[in-house]
N, C-alpha and C positions, 0 to 999 in steps of 0.2 A: 250417289247411287250408281253402283257398278253396272246395273242393267242398262243404263243410258249409254254406257261406253261400249257395250257389245256391238260388234259390227252388224250393220243392218243389211249390208250387201257383201257377199263373198263370191268372188269370181275366180275360177281356175282357167287361165288363159294360155294358149299356145300361140306364140308369135314367131314365125319362121321356125327355127329349131329350138327356141328357148321357151321355158315355161315360167309363168308368174302366178302368184296368188295376190289378188287385188281385193282390198277391203275398204269399206267406208261406212260412215254412219251418217244418217240424215240430219242429225242435230249438230249444231256448232259447239262442240265440246273440245276445248283446247287440250285437254289431257287424255285424249283417246290413245295416242301412241307417240312414242319418241324413238329416235334412232340413236340415242345415247348408249344403248346397250344392245347386244345381239338378241335376236329373236330365237326362241327354242322351238323346234318342230319335233314332236315326238311321234314316231311311227312305230306301232307295235311297242317294243321295249327299247328302241334305239332313239337317242336324242341327238339332233343336229343343231348346230348354232349357225345362224345365217344373219347377214346384215340386211337392212331394208331401207327403203326411202319413204319419207312422209311428205305429203304435199298439203299445205293448208290453203284451201280455196275459200271463197267468200261464204259459202253455205255448208261446207263439209270438209272433213279432213280425210285424205285418201292415203292409204298405206299400200305400197307396192313391194312385194317380196319376190326377188328372183330365186327360182328353185334350181339348184345345181343337179347335174345328171344322176348323182348317187341317190338323191332324194326321189327323183322321178322313178328310178329303177325300183327303189323300195316301195314307193307308193303304188306301183303297178301290181304289187302282191299283198298290199296291206289289208289288215282286218280292222285296224282302228288307228286314229290319228288325232292329235291335238296340237295347238300352238299356244305358246306362252308369249304374250305381248307385253313389253315393258311400257308402262304409262307414266306420265308425269304426275307427281304429287302437286298439291297446291303450292308447295315451297319451291317448285321448279328444280330443285337439286336432289330431291328424294325420288326414288323410283319405286313404283308399285308394280305388281304383275297381275295380268288378267289372263286366265287360262280359258281357251275356247276349245271345247270338244267338237270335232268335225263329225256331223251326223253320218251314219253309215251310207245313207242314200247319196250324199255328196261324194263320198269316197268312191262309190260304184260309178258315179258319173265321171269322176276324174279319171278312173281307169279306162273308161271308154274313150276319153279324149287322148290319153296316152297311147292307146291301141290304134288310133286313127292315123298314125304315122303317115 
């Protein structure tokens, strides 16, 4: 069930001068995310490829995506955004993709974080 793989938490975080998108799910689902392939971040009609880190904790899997400056600049003016997350298939060597559309309310919040320089 792909709905179980959807991120339950999505945090846009500024740490010093760097920005991160951090996601996790509350369920222990091993195939939530993999770092075998780049993540695709689509802002308006531009697609960016970025690498991410996954952390498998005892009760959840955490995904941390560092966002480079060009993505932050584009996000500050964005009207829509989505992220394509590569996820492990049951076979471990096949990759499926989960596309998460970022709600407009989240984008507006992220813009406020960016503006807070």
